[in-house]
Chimera marker file (.cmm) of the C-alpha trace (Angstrom):
<marker_set name="trace">
<marker id="1" x="-6.823" y="-20.797" z="7.173" r="1" g="1" b="0" radius="0.5"/>
<marker id="2" x="-6.013" y="-23.739" z="9.456" r="1" g="1" b="0" radius="0.5"/>
<marker id="3" x="-5.267" y="-21.406" z="12.317" r="1" g="1" b="0" radius="0.5"/>
<marker id="4" x="-8.849" y="-20.107" z="12.015" r="1" g="1" b="0" radius="0.5"/>
<marker id="5" x="-10.171" y="-23.636" z="12.420" r="1" g="1" b="0" radius="0.5"/>
<marker id="6" x="-8.613" y="-24.073" z="15.851" r="1" g="1" b="0" radius="0.5"/>
<marker id="7" x="-10.896" y="-24.665" z="18.798" r="1" g="1" b="0" radius="0.5"/>
<marker id="8" x="-13.090" y="-21.687" z="19.683" r="1" g="1" b="0" radius="0.5"/>
<marker id="9" x="-12.250" y="-22.401" z="23.306" r="1" g="1" b="0" radius="0.5"/>
<marker id="10" x="-8.531" y="-21.720" z="22.830" r="1" g="1" b="0" radius="0.5"/>
<marker id="11" x="-7.249" y="-18.489" z="24.407" r="1" g="1" b="0" radius="0.5"/>
<marker id="12" x="-5.971" y="-17.125" z="21.111" r="1" g="1" b="0" radius="0.5"/>
<marker id="13" x="-9.141" y="-17.813" z="19.077" r="1" g="1" b="0" radius="0.5"/>
<marker id="14" x="-10.394" y="-14.221" z="19.105" r="1" g="1" b="0" radius="0.5"/>
<marker id="15" x="-7.001" y="-12.773" z="18.114" r="1" g="1" b="0" radius="0.5"/>
<marker id="16" x="-6.851" y="-15.003" z="15.019" r="1" g="1" b="0" radius="0.5"/>
<marker id="17" x="-10.134" y="-13.829" z="13.532" r="1" g="1" b="0" radius="0.5"/>
<marker id="18" x="-10.018" y="-11.686" z="10.424" r="1" g="1" b="0" radius="0.5"/>
<marker id="19" x="-12.931" y="-9.475" z="11.484" r="1" g="1" b="0" radius="0.5"/>
<marker id="20" x="-14.380" y="-8.515" z="14.873" r="1" g="1" b="0" radius="0.5"/>
<marker id="21" x="-17.698" y="-10.204" z="15.672" r="1" g="1" b="0" radius="0.5"/>
<marker id="22" x="-20.837" y="-8.348" z="16.672" r="1" g="1" b="0" radius="0.5"/>
<marker id="23" x="-23.793" y="-9.794" z="18.534" r="1" g="1" b="0" radius="0.5"/>
<marker id="24" x="-26.787" y="-10.433" z="16.328" r="1" g="1" b="0" radius="0.5"/>
<marker id="25" x="-29.444" y="-12.667" z="17.806" r="1" g="1" b="0" radius="0.5"/>
<marker id="26" x="-32.156" y="-13.299" z="15.260" r="1" g="1" b="0" radius="0.5"/>
<marker id="27" x="-33.735" y="-16.062" z="13.208" r="1" g="1" b="0" radius="0.5"/>
<marker id="28" x="-31.847" y="-17.416" z="10.199" r="1" g="1" b="0" radius="0.5"/>
<marker id="29" x="-32.784" y="-19.746" z="7.366" r="1" g="1" b="0" radius="0.5"/>
<marker id="30" x="-29.999" y="-21.881" z="5.942" r="1" g="1" b="0" radius="0.5"/>
<marker id="31" x="-30.584" y="-23.552" z="2.592" r="1" g="1" b="0" radius="0.5"/>
<marker id="32" x="-28.209" y="-26.313" z="1.560" r="1" g="1" b="0" radius="0.5"/>
<marker id="33" x="-27.128" y="-26.173" z="-2.059" r="1" g="1" b="0" radius="0.5"/>
<marker id="34" x="-26.464" y="-29.719" z="-3.197" r="1" g="1" b="0" radius="0.5"/>
<marker id="35" x="-26.705" y="-31.086" z="-6.728" r="1" g="1" b="0" radius="0.5"/>
<marker id="36" x="-30.223" y="-32.362" z="-7.298" r="1" g="1" b="0" radius="0.5"/>
<marker id="37" x="-31.608" y="-31.294" z="-3.927" r="1" g="1" b="0" radius="0.5"/>
<marker id="38" x="-32.040" y="-28.297" z="-1.677" r="1" g="1" b="0" radius="0.5"/>
<marker id="39" x="-33.115" y="-28.261" z="1.941" r="1" g="1" b="0" radius="0.5"/>
<marker id="40" x="-33.953" y="-25.224" z="4.072" r="1" g="1" b="0" radius="0.5"/>
<marker id="41" x="-33.502" y="-25.381" z="7.844" r="1" g="1" b="0" radius="0.5"/>
<marker id="42" x="-34.244" y="-22.791" z="10.486" r="1" g="1" b="0" radius="0.5"/>
<marker id="43" x="-31.752" y="-21.628" z="13.046" r="1" g="1" b="0" radius="0.5"/>
<marker id="44" x="-30.686" y="-18.771" z="15.245" r="1" g="1" b="0" radius="0.5"/>
<marker id="45" x="-27.770" y="-16.386" z="14.657" r="1" g="1" b="0" radius="0.5"/>
<marker id="46" x="-25.385" y="-15.425" z="17.451" r="1" g="1" b="0" radius="0.5"/>
<marker id="47" x="-22.948" y="-13.063" z="15.737" r="1" g="1" b="0" radius="0.5"/>
<marker id="48" x="-22.167" y="-11.382" z="12.447" r="1" g="1" b="0" radius="0.5"/>
<marker id="49" x="-19.151" y="-9.702" z="10.867" r="1" g="1" b="0" radius="0.5"/>
<marker id="50" x="-18.006" y="-8.562" z="7.425" r="1" g="1" b="0" radius="0.5"/>
<marker id="51" x="-16.889" y="-12.072" z="6.595" r="1" g="1" b="0" radius="0.5"/>
<marker id="52" x="-19.656" y="-14.250" z="7.951" r="1" g="1" b="0" radius="0.5"/>
<marker id="53" x="-22.276" y="-15.303" z="10.421" r="1" g="1" b="0" radius="0.5"/>
<marker id="54" x="-22.210" y="-17.599" z="13.445" r="1" g="1" b="0" radius="0.5"/>
<marker id="55" x="-25.243" y="-19.432" z="14.676" r="1" g="1" b="0" radius="0.5"/>
<marker id="56" x="-27.073" y="-22.517" z="15.829" r="1" g="1" b="0" radius="0.5"/>
<marker id="57" x="-28.706" y="-24.887" z="13.350" r="1" g="1" b="0" radius="0.5"/>
<marker id="58" x="-30.287" y="-28.154" z="14.452" r="1" g="1" b="0" radius="0.5"/>
<marker id="59" x="-29.660" y="-30.018" z="11.199" r="1" g="1" b="0" radius="0.5"/>
<marker id="60" x="-26.385" y="-31.633" z="10.270" r="1" g="1" b="0" radius="0.5"/>
<marker id="61" x="-24.312" y="-29.586" z="7.854" r="1" g="1" b="0" radius="0.5"/>
<marker id="62" x="-20.798" y="-30.462" z="6.843" r="1" g="1" b="0" radius="0.5"/>
<marker id="63" x="-17.679" y="-28.302" z="6.673" r="1" g="1" b="0" radius="0.5"/>
<marker id="64" x="-17.287" y="-26.733" z="3.233" r="1" g="1" b="0" radius="0.5"/>
<marker id="65" x="-20.990" y="-27.235" z="2.276" r="1" g="1" b="0" radius="0.5"/>
<marker id="66" x="-22.272" y="-24.341" z="0.195" r="1" g="1" b="0" radius="0.5"/>
<marker id="67" x="-25.441" y="-22.761" z="1.568" r="1" g="1" b="0" radius="0.5"/>
<marker id="68" x="-27.629" y="-19.698" z="1.318" r="1" g="1" b="0" radius="0.5"/>
<marker id="69" x="-28.083" y="-17.833" z="4.596" r="1" g="1" b="0" radius="0.5"/>
<marker id="70" x="-31.072" y="-15.562" z="4.993" r="1" g="1" b="0" radius="0.5"/>
<marker id="71" x="-31.437" y="-13.214" z="7.960" r="1" g="1" b="0" radius="0.5"/>
<marker id="72" x="-32.623" y="-9.746" z="8.888" r="1" g="1" b="0" radius="0.5"/>
<marker id="73" x="-29.960" y="-7.156" z="9.519" r="1" g="1" b="0" radius="0.5"/>
<marker id="74" x="-30.664" y="-3.954" z="11.484" r="1" g="1" b="0" radius="0.5"/>
<marker id="75" x="-30.716" y="-0.916" z="9.200" r="1" g="1" b="0" radius="0.5"/>
<marker id="76" x="-30.480" y="-2.974" z="6.001" r="1" g="1" b="0" radius="0.5"/>
<marker id="77" x="-32.924" y="-2.095" z="3.274" r="1" g="1" b="0" radius="0.5"/>
<marker id="78" x="-33.993" y="-5.726" z="2.859" r="1" g="1" b="0" radius="0.5"/>
<marker id="79" x="-33.499" y="-9.215" z="4.255" r="1" g="1" b="0" radius="0.5"/>
<marker id="80" x="-29.950" y="-10.486" z="3.686" r="1" g="1" b="0" radius="0.5"/>
<marker id="81" x="-29.700" y="-13.527" z="1.359" r="1" g="1" b="0" radius="0.5"/>
<marker id="82" x="-26.062" y="-14.480" z="0.950" r="1" g="1" b="0" radius="0.5"/>
<marker id="83" x="-24.181" y="-17.424" z="-0.461" r="1" g="1" b="0" radius="0.5"/>
<marker id="84" x="-21.839" y="-18.887" z="2.142" r="1" g="1" b="0" radius="0.5"/>
<marker id="85" x="-19.888" y="-21.974" z="3.022" r="1" g="1" b="0" radius="0.5"/>
<marker id="86" x="-19.833" y="-23.868" z="6.275" r="1" g="1" b="0" radius="0.5"/>
<marker id="87" x="-16.477" y="-22.731" z="7.622" r="1" g="1" b="0" radius="0.5"/>
<marker id="88" x="-16.545" y="-24.686" z="10.869" r="1" g="1" b="0" radius="0.5"/>
<marker id="89" x="-18.943" y="-26.443" z="13.163" r="1" g="1" b="0" radius="0.5"/>
<marker id="90" x="-19.118" y="-27.989" z="16.593" r="1" g="1" b="0" radius="0.5"/>
<marker id="91" x="-22.297" y="-29.926" z="17.430" r="1" g="1" b="0" radius="0.5"/>
<marker id="92" x="-25.101" y="-27.524" z="16.377" r="1" g="1" b="0" radius="0.5"/>
<marker id="93" x="-22.928" y="-24.359" z="16.366" r="1" g="1" b="0" radius="0.5"/>
<marker id="94" x="-21.859" y="-23.255" z="12.892" r="1" g="1" b="0" radius="0.5"/>
<marker id="95" x="-19.701" y="-20.628" z="11.336" r="1" g="1" b="0" radius="0.5"/>
<marker id="96" x="-20.719" y="-19.501" z="7.846" r="1" g="1" b="0" radius="0.5"/>
<marker id="97" x="-18.216" y="-17.663" z="5.649" r="1" g="1" b="0" radius="0.5"/>
<marker id="98" x="-19.840" y="-15.299" z="3.158" r="1" g="1" b="0" radius="0.5"/>
<marker id="99" x="-18.842" y="-15.803" z="-0.478" r="1" g="1" b="0" radius="0.5"/>
<marker id="100" x="-18.658" y="-13.008" z="-3.067" r="1" g="1" b="0" radius="0.5"/>
<marker id="101" x="-20.448" y="-10.193" z="-1.257" r="1" g="1" b="0" radius="0.5"/>
<marker id="102" x="-21.164" y="-7.129" z="-3.363" r="1" g="1" b="0" radius="0.5"/>
<marker id="103" x="-19.910" y="-3.711" z="-2.264" r="1" g="1" b="0" radius="0.5"/>
<marker id="104" x="-23.499" y="-2.641" z="-1.426" r="1" g="1" b="0" radius="0.5"/>
<marker id="105" x="-24.073" y="-5.702" z="0.788" r="1" g="1" b="0" radius="0.5"/>
<marker id="106" x="-20.714" y="-5.273" z="2.465" r="1" g="1" b="0" radius="0.5"/>
<marker id="107" x="-21.614" y="-1.636" z="3.173" r="1" g="1" b="0" radius="0.5"/>
<marker id="108" x="-24.933" y="-2.728" z="4.730" r="1" g="1" b="0" radius="0.5"/>
<marker id="109" x="-23.157" y="-5.264" z="6.953" r="1" g="1" b="0" radius="0.5"/>
<marker id="110" x="-20.543" y="-2.718" z="8.063" r="1" g="1" b="0" radius="0.5"/>
<marker id="111" x="-23.224" y="-0.147" z="8.884" r="1" g="1" b="0" radius="0.5"/>
<marker id="112" x="-25.213" y="-2.650" z="10.885" r="1" g="1" b="0" radius="0.5"/>
<marker id="113" x="-22.120" y="-3.810" z="12.798" r="1" g="1" b="0" radius="0.5"/>
<marker id="114" x="-21.429" y="-0.206" z="13.862" r="1" g="1" b="0" radius="0.5"/>
<marker id="115" x="-24.762" y="-0.276" z="15.730" r="1" g="1" b="0" radius="0.5"/>
<marker id="116" x="-24.363" y="-3.757" z="17.304" r="1" g="1" b="0" radius="0.5"/>
<marker id="117" x="-22.546" y="-4.637" z="20.523" r="1" g="1" b="0" radius="0.5"/>
<marker id="118" x="-19.249" y="-6.550" z="20.266" r="1" g="1" b="0" radius="0.5"/>
<marker id="119" x="-19.693" y="-10.295" z="20.649" r="1" g="1" b="0" radius="0.5"/>
<marker id="120" x="-17.421" y="-11.675" z="23.362" r="1" g="1" b="0" radius="0.5"/>
<link id1="1" id2="2" r="1" g="1" b="0" radius="0.2"/>
<link id1="2" id2="3" r="1" g="1" b="0" radius="0.2"/>
<link id1="3" id2="4" r="1" g="1" b="0" radius="0.2"/>
<link id1="4" id2="5" r="1" g="1" b="0" radius="0.2"/>
<link id1="5" id2="6" r="1" g="1" b="0" radius="0.2"/>
<link id1="6" id2="7" r="1" g="1" b="0" radius="0.2"/>
<link id1="7" id2="8" r="1" g="1" b="0" radius="0.2"/>
<link id1="8" id2="9" r="1" g="1" b="0" radius="0.2"/>
<link id1="9" id2="10" r="1" g="1" b="0" radius="0.2"/>
<link id1="10" id2="11" r="1" g="1" b="0" radius="0.2"/>
<link id1="11" id2="12" r="1" g="1" b="0" radius="0.2"/>
<link id1="12" id2="13" r="1" g="1" b="0" radius="0.2"/>
<link id1="13" id2="14" r="1" g="1" b="0" radius="0.2"/>
<link id1="14" id2="15" r="1" g="1" b="0" radius="0.2"/>
<link id1="15" id2="16" r="1" g="1" b="0" radius="0.2"/>
<link id1="16" id2="17" r="1" g="1" b="0" radius="0.2"/>
<link id1="17" id2="18" r="1" g="1" b="0" radius="0.2"/>
<link id1="18" id2="19" r="1" g="1" b="0" radius="0.2"/>
<link id1="19" id2="20" r="1" g="1" b="0" radius="0.2"/>
<link id1="20" id2="21" r="1" g="1" b="0" radius="0.2"/>
<link id1="21" id2="22" r="1" g="1" b="0" radius="0.2"/>
<link id1="22" id2="23" r="1" g="1" b="0" radius="0.2"/>
<link id1="23" id2="24" r="1" g="1" b="0" radius="0.2"/>
<link id1="24" id2="25" r="1" g="1" b="0" radius="0.2"/>
<link id1="25" id2="26" r="1" g="1" b="0" radius="0.2"/>
<link id1="26" id2="27" r="1" g="1" b="0" radius="0.2"/>
<link id1="27" id2="28" r="1" g="1" b="0" radius="0.2"/>
<link id1="28" id2="29" r="1" g="1" b="0" radius="0.2"/>
<link id1="29" id2="30" r="1" g="1" b="0" radius="0.2"/>
<link id1="30" id2="31" r="1" g="1" b="0" radius="0.2"/>
<link id1="31" id2="32" r="1" g="1" b="0" radius="0.2"/>
<link id1="32" id2="33" r="1" g="1" b="0" radius="0.2"/>
<link id1="33" id2="34" r="1" g="1" b="0" radius="0.2"/>
<link id1="34" id2="35" r="1" g="1" b="0" radius="0.2"/>
<link id1="35" id2="36" r="1" g="1" b="0" radius="0.2"/>
<link id1="36" id2="37" r="1" g="1" b="0" radius="0.2"/>
<link id1="37" id2="38" r="1" g="1" b="0" radius="0.2"/>
<link id1="38" id2="39" r="1" g="1" b="0" radius="0.2"/>
<link id1="39" id2="40" r="1" g="1" b="0" radius="0.2"/>
<link id1="40" id2="41" r="1" g="1" b="0" radius="0.2"/>
<link id1="41" id2="42" r="1" g="1" b="0" radius="0.2"/>
<link id1="42" id2="43" r="1" g="1" b="0" radius="0.2"/>
<link id1="43" id2="44" r="1" g="1" b="0" radius="0.2"/>
<link id1="44" id2="45" r="1" g="1" b="0" radius="0.2"/>
<link id1="45" id2="46" r="1" g="1" b="0" radius="0.2"/>
<link id1="46" id2="47" r="1" g="1" b="0" radius="0.2"/>
<link id1="47" id2="48" r="1" g="1" b="0" radius="0.2"/>
<link id1="48" id2="49" r="1" g="1" b="0" radius="0.2"/>
<link id1="49" id2="50" r="1" g="1" b="0" radius="0.2"/>
<link id1="50" id2="51" r="1" g="1" b="0" radius="0.2"/>
<link id1="51" id2="52" r="1" g="1" b="0" radius="0.2"/>
<link id1="52" id2="53" r="1" g="1" b="0" radius="0.2"/>
<link id1="53" id2="54" r="1" g="1" b="0" radius="0.2"/>
<link id1="54" id2="55" r="1" g="1" b="0" radius="0.2"/>
<link id1="55" id2="56" r="1" g="1" b="0" radius="0.2"/>
<link id1="56" id2="57" r="1" g="1" b="0" radius="0.2"/>
<link id1="57" id2="58" r="1" g="1" b="0" radius="0.2"/>
<link id1="58" id2="59" r="1" g="1" b="0" radius="0.2"/>
<link id1="59" id2="60" r="1" g="1" b="0" radius="0.2"/>
<link id1="60" id2="61" r="1" g="1" b="0" radius="0.2"/>
<link id1="61" id2="62" r="1" g="1" b="0" radius="0.2"/>
<link id1="62" id2="63" r="1" g="1" b="0" radius="0.2"/>
<link id1="63" id2="64" r="1" g="1" b="0" radius="0.2"/>
<link id1="64" id2="65" r="1" g="1" b="0" radius="0.2"/>
<link id1="65" id2="66" r="1" g="1" b="0" radius="0.2"/>
<link id1="66" id2="67" r="1" g="1" b="0" radius="0.2"/>
<link id1="67" id2="68" r="1" g="1" b="0" radius="0.2"/>
<link id1="68" id2="69" r="1" g="1" b="0" radius="0.2"/>
<link id1="69" id2="70" r="1" g="1" b="0" radius="0.2"/>
<link id1="70" id2="71" r="1" g="1" b="0" radius="0.2"/>
<link id1="71" id2="72" r="1" g="1" b="0" radius="0.2"/>
<link id1="72" id2="73" r="1" g="1" b="0" radius="0.2"/>
<link id1="73" id2="74" r="1" g="1" b="0" radius="0.2"/>
<link id1="74" id2="75" r="1" g="1" b="0" radius="0.2"/>
<link id1="75" id2="76" r="1" g="1" b="0" radius="0.2"/>
<link id1="76" id2="77" r="1" g="1" b="0" radius="0.2"/>
<link id1="77" id2="78" r="1" g="1" b="0" radius="0.2"/>
<link id1="78" id2="79" r="1" g="1" b="0" radius="0.2"/>
<link id1="79" id2="80" r="1" g="1" b="0" radius="0.2"/>
<link id1="80" id2="81" r="1" g="1" b="0" radius="0.2"/>
<link id1="81" id2="82" r="1" g="1" b="0" radius="0.2"/>
<link id1="82" id2="83" r="1" g="1" b="0" radius="0.2"/>
<link id1="83" id2="84" r="1" g="1" b="0" radius="0.2"/>
<link id1="84" id2="85" r="1" g="1" b="0" radius="0.2"/>
<link id1="85" id2="86" r="1" g="1" b="0" radius="0.2"/>
<link id1="86" id2="87" r="1" g="1" b="0" radius="0.2"/>
<link id1="87" id2="88" r="1" g="1" b="0" radius="0.2"/>
<link id1="88" id2="89" r="1" g="1" b="0" radius="0.2"/>
<link id1="89" id2="90" r="1" g="1" b="0" radius="0.2"/>
<link id1="90" id2="91" r="1" g="1" b="0" radius="0.2"/>
<link id1="91" id2="92" r="1" g="1" b="0" radius="0.2"/>
<link id1="92" id2="93" r="1" g="1" b="0" radius="0.2"/>
<link id1="93" id2="94" r="1" g="1" b="0" radius="0.2"/>
<link id1="94" id2="95" r="1" g="1" b="0" radius="0.2"/>
<link id1="95" id2="96" r="1" g="1" b="0" radius="0.2"/>
<link id1="96" id2="97" r="1" g="1" b="0" radius="0.2"/>
<link id1="97" id2="98" r="1" g="1" b="0" radius="0.2"/>
<link id1="98" id2="99" r="1" g="1" b="0" radius="0.2"/>
<link id1="99" id2="100" r="1" g="1" b="0" radius="0.2"/>
<link id1="100" id2="101" r="1" g="1" b="0" radius="0.2"/>
<link id1="101" id2="102" r="1" g="1" b="0" radius="0.2"/>
<link id1="102" id2="103" r="1" g="1" b="0" radius="0.2"/>
<link id1="103" id2="104" r="1" g="1" b="0" radius="0.2"/>
<link id1="104" id2="105" r="1" g="1" b="0" radius="0.2"/>
<link id1="105" id2="106" r="1" g="1" b="0" radius="0.2"/>
<link id1="106" id2="107" r="1" g="1" b="0" radius="0.2"/>
<link id1="107" id2="108" r="1" g="1" b="0" radius="0.2"/>
<link id1="108" id2="109" r="1" g="1" b="0" radius="0.2"/>
<link id1="109" id2="110" r="1" g="1" b="0" radius="0.2"/>
<link id1="110" id2="111" r="1" g="1" b="0" radius="0.2"/>
<link id1="111" id2="112" r="1" g="1" b="0" radius="0.2"/>
<link id1="112" id2="113" r="1" g="1" b="0" radius="0.2"/>
<link id1="113" id2="114" r="1" g="1" b="0" radius="0.2"/>
<link id1="114" id2="115" r="1" g="1" b="0" radius="0.2"/>
<link id1="115" id2="116" r="1" g="1" b="0" radius="0.2"/>
<link id1="116" id2="117" r="1" g="1" b="0" radius="0.2"/>
<link id1="117" id2="118" r="1" g="1" b="0" radius="0.2"/>
<link id1="118" id2="119" r="1" g="1" b="0" radius="0.2"/>
<link id1="119" id2="120" r="1" g="1" b="0" radius="0.2"/>
</marker_set>
């Protein structure tokens, strides 16, 4: 997993990803899940894949924080609401890794990605 945490600016970053990324620019709500407190913050997604979502959030989140990410997905039957962890971040750019997606949700994500342009 350390190789996936290398700088996104490195030349080999894209070849080390587990899944191809697809451009998805839409609003996102990220809810922190901390013992005794929750906080929802708004942001903007940049890309999506089977394993996660990349986006911009103005509030400080920490690597490995567990969150809920909520976002619309083209062709999905309903708004996506997925448990994730902060996989990486740089300033206000975050990578969220989905945790325990069901087969139905994974199918919805795959179908949406087939209709989205590749994120470069």
